[in-house]
N, C-alpha and C positions, 0 to 999 in steps of 0.2 A: 531442729537440725538446720544449719545454714545451707542455703541453696547455691547453685551455680547460675551465673548469668551469662548468656551468649548474646552478642550483638552482631547482626549480619550487615556487612557493608557490601552491596551487590555490584560495585563498579570495578571494571577492569579496563586497562589500556587496550587490550585485545583478548577476546575470548579464545581459550585454548581449544584445539580441534577435538579433544576427547571429553570436554566438560559439559555436563548437563545440570550443573548447579544454577541457582537463580542468580544471574548476573547480567549486567547491562553495560554498554559503552560509557565510559566516563565523560561527563561534561560538567562544567562548574555550576550551571544553573540547576540541573537535576540534583547535584550533590548538595547544594545549599538547601533546596526544598526538602531533601531526604533527611538532612541533619535536623531540621526543624520538626519534621514528623517523628523522628526518633525521640526527641525531647518530649513531644506531646504524648507519645506512647508511654514513656517512662512515668510521666506525671499521672496518667490514667492508672497505672499500677500503684503509684504512691497512694492514691485514694482508696484502692482496693485492699492492699496488703496490710497486715498487722505489722507492728514494729519488729517482732521476731521474724516474720516472713521476709522482711527487707534485709536481713543479715546475709551477707555474701561471703563465702570462703574461696570463691574463684570467679574470675571474669575472663571471658575469651572473646576477643574481637576478631571475627573471621570474615571470609568473603567467598568469591570476589577477591579483591586486593585492597584491604583497608588502607594501605599506604599510598593508594591513588589520591586519597585526601591529603590536604596540607597537614603537616605535623601539628600546627596550631589547632586545626579542627579536631584532630584526634585527642589532643590535650583537653580541649573544651568538652568533648564527649565524656572523657574520663572524669572531669570535674563535675559534670552533671550527674554521672553515676554516683559519685560520692555525696552529692546533695540529696539525691532521691533514695539511695540505698545506703547500707552501712557495710563498707568493706572491712572485714575483721582483720586484726593484725596478722601478718604472715600470709595474707591471701595471695594466691597465684594469679597474676595478671598477665595474660598472653595477648600478643598482637601477631597476626599472620602478615607476612610480607613475601615479596619475590626478589630475587637478585636484581640489583640495579634500580629498584623502586624507591630507594631512600639512601641518602648519603650519611657520612659520619656525623655531621651536625644534627641531622634528623634523628639518628639513633641516640645521640647524647640527650636530645630534648625529651625523647620518649622515656629514656632511662631516668632522667631527672624528674619526670612526671609520675614515676611510680611503676611503670611497666617493668616487670622483672623476668619476663620470659618471651622469647621470640620463636616463631615457627616459620622456617624459611623453606619455600617450595623449590628445592633444587631439581628434583626428579631424575636427572641424569648428568653425568660428566662427559657425555659424548655429544658434540655439537650437532652431528647429523641426526641423532635421535631426538634432541630437543626440537629440531625443525619438524620431525615427524609428528611430534606432540603439539606443534604450533606455539611453542614457548618463544618469548621474545628476548630472552637472555642467552648468554653463552656460558661455558664452563668456567671461564676466567672470572666472570661477574659473580658466579656462585661462591667461589673461594674468597673473593674480595669482600662479599657481603658479610661472611662470617668474621673476617679479620676486622672490618669496620665496627661490627657489633661488639666484638671483644674490646676494641680500643675505647669504645664508648662506655664500657663497664658491665656489659651483660655477662652473667655467669650461668645462665640457663638457656640453652639454645637447642631447638629441635630442628632436624633436617628431614624433609620428606623425599623419598625416592620411589620410583615406579619400575616394576619389572614386567616382562611380558609384552614389551613394546614391539610392534611389527618391525622386523629387521634387526632386533637386538640379539646379540650372541651371548653365550655364557661368559666369554671373555670380557665383553662390554660390561656386563653386570658385576663381575668380580672387580673390575677396575673402578667402577663407580663406588662400590662398597669400600674398597680400600682407600680411595681418595676421600671419601666421606669420613672414615674413621681417623684419617690423618689430620682432619680439622678438629678432632677431639670434642664433638658436640656431647652434651649431656644426655641427649635423647635422639633416637633415630626411628622413623616410621617407614616401613616398606609396604607398598601396596601393589597387588597384581592389577594390571590395567583392565578396567571394565569397558568393553565396547558398548556404550550406551546407545540404544536405538535412536536414530535421528541425528546423532552427532556427525560432523564431517568425517572424522576418522572411521567411525563405524560404516558410513556410507562408502568410503574409499575401499574398505575391506570387502564390503558386500559386492562392489562393482569390479573387484579383482585388481584394483590399482595398488593396494597394499595387501600383504599376506599376514594373516593373524599368526601370532606366536603359537607354535605347537604346544599342546597341553603338557606333554612330558617334559619339554624344555622349561616351561613356566614352573612346573613342580620342582624341577632340579634347581632353578634359580631361588625359589623359596627356601629350599633346604640349604643352599649355599649361604643365604643370608643368616639363617639360624646358626649354622656352624661357625661362620666367620665372626659374626658379632658377639656371640657368647664367648668365643675364643679370645676376643679382644676386651673382655671384661664387662660387656653389656648384659644386663638381666633381661631375658625374654619373658616379659610379664603379661603380655596380651598378644593375641594372634599376630598382629602386625606391628607391635610396638616393643622397643628395646630401650633400656635406660641404664645409665651408670648409677651407682648407689646414690639414693636421694633424688634421682632425676625423673621419677615417674610423673606423669601428667595428672595432677589432682583433679583438674576439671573433667578430663575425659573419663576418669575413674567414676565420676558421678553417673555417667551414662551406663557404664558397664555394670555398676552395682545397683542400677535401677533406683537411684536417688532422685529427688526432685530438682528440676532446673527450669529456668524461664528463658525464653528466646524472644528477642526484640528485633524488628526489622522485617523487610520483605522476605517471605519464604521461611522465616525462622520457626522452629518447632519448640514446644514446651511439654513438660510432663509435671503437672502441679495440681495439688488439691484433688487428687483422684481423677483428673482429666488429662487427656492428651489433646493438644490443639496446635494448629499451624496457621501462620499468617498468610495473607494474600501474597501470591508470587508476582502478580502484575504490579509493576512500579506505580502505574497510574491508579489502580484500585487501592493499593496500600496508602498512597498519599491522600486520596479522597477520603478514606475512612478516618485516617489519623487527624486530618484537618477538620473533619466534622465532629471530632471529639468521640469517635467510636473506637472500640478495640478493633484493630485491623485483622480480625480472625476470619479465616476462610472455612476451616473444618474443625469440628470439636467432637470428641468421643469420650464417654464415661469409661473409666478403666474398671472392669469387673475384677473380682478376686481371682477368677480363673485366668483372666488376661494378665493380671499382675504376676501371678505365679509363673505363667508361661514365659513372660518377658524376663523375669528374674532368672529363669533357667537358661534361656539361650543367650542372654546378655552376659550372665555370670560365666558361662562356659567359654566365652571369648577370653577370659582371663586364664593364664596358664595354671594358676593355683585352683581354678574352678569355682564351683558354687559352694559356699560355706553352709553345710547342712544344718548346723545349729542356728545360724542366723535365719535361714529359711523357716525353721520351725518356730522361732520366736516371732517372726513377722506374721506368719499365716496360721500358726497353731496346728499345723499338720506336717507330718514327716514327708520328705521328698519321695521316699520309697512307697508310701501309701498313696501318693497322688500319681506318680509316674513309674510305678513298679514294672509294668510290662515293657515300657520303652527302655528303661534302664537295663533290664534283663536282656532284651534283644540287642542293644548296642554293646553291652559288655561281652556277650557271646561272640559278636563280630570283632571284638578287640578294639573298639573305637573309643570307649570311655573306661575309666577306672576310678576306684574309690580308695582313699587313703588319707590319713591325717585329718579326718573330719571334713573332707572335701570330695565332691564329685567333679572330675575333670576329664578333658579330652586326653586320650593316650597319644603317644607319638604317632601312631598310625592314624589316629582320628584328626590330628591337626590339619593335614592337607585337604580333608574332606569335611571340614567343619560345618559347612552349610547343609550337608546331608544329615549331620547329627542334629543341627538346630531344628530341622523340619519335623523331627520326632516330637518336639515340645510345643509346636505351634498349634 
């Protein structure tokens, strides 16, 4: 089975106030060192992996803000991937970017280099809410980014949006969704804001400087997204993700289907050869290990059969179609109901899951409380 490759670029012009991802302020010297370290990490895996294991059906360059790097540096990274790995014909190649981070010529160069999908972090079309989040673009730049990408030839674009922002109203959210749909992206992802401990936004809420979005309003916003986007022709195929026909993210589907993937870069995660492992999050430690010729891994865990079954359940339940019961049996040699019979009976009685068409899935009632359902399988 061809794997998915994720490359983390941890640099940002400015860290957003809600972000707890592995990211660092951009400066050219750190970026140059990091790119050399990424190449070294790639070649370490070239020595380890078999020819079949180096086959890729998807590549996702995320961050941070990958387009902090010069376009030429991203193109060089992509060429190095092609030298070390084998990108299969038709592979999905995604680069994350933010509005205003790249111009039309840059988009054209990326498209010419084989990047065929963009993921643009719009988050909101209200400038005041963008300031609450600590974003450095405005709504006009978001719309312009999509237009520039289209002019450069991109036919597969995802837009990210956030709901549950302090001060956000139902009308704000509806306006953001409508303006997003008007840009006709192939894919839309909607995420409820998570106030991660220690982030500036979480601290502002804790100190009373910002007021957290009420839970009932956040739930209403989620339901509004489902209703509006499906009514506009988007398939709701994963809890937070919507796609036009043919627009599903094949890379992200690897995560939800519990398929193997490899992550390179500081803080990147992998699930491969029956192990789960993650890289050093410290930029200094990542660079030190890579330049010493060591795998820059910080944590490593063997995935037991029980863990693999558990992950296949709660990841698969993120998909609207749910867990494929036949595939579960073929992979593990056991029926889902024989492993999780008590949990399934309890959740079905509460109306949170349902079975049909060979799948176990979240019910409409279960979608908004998905994390509660997932806990039953951990």
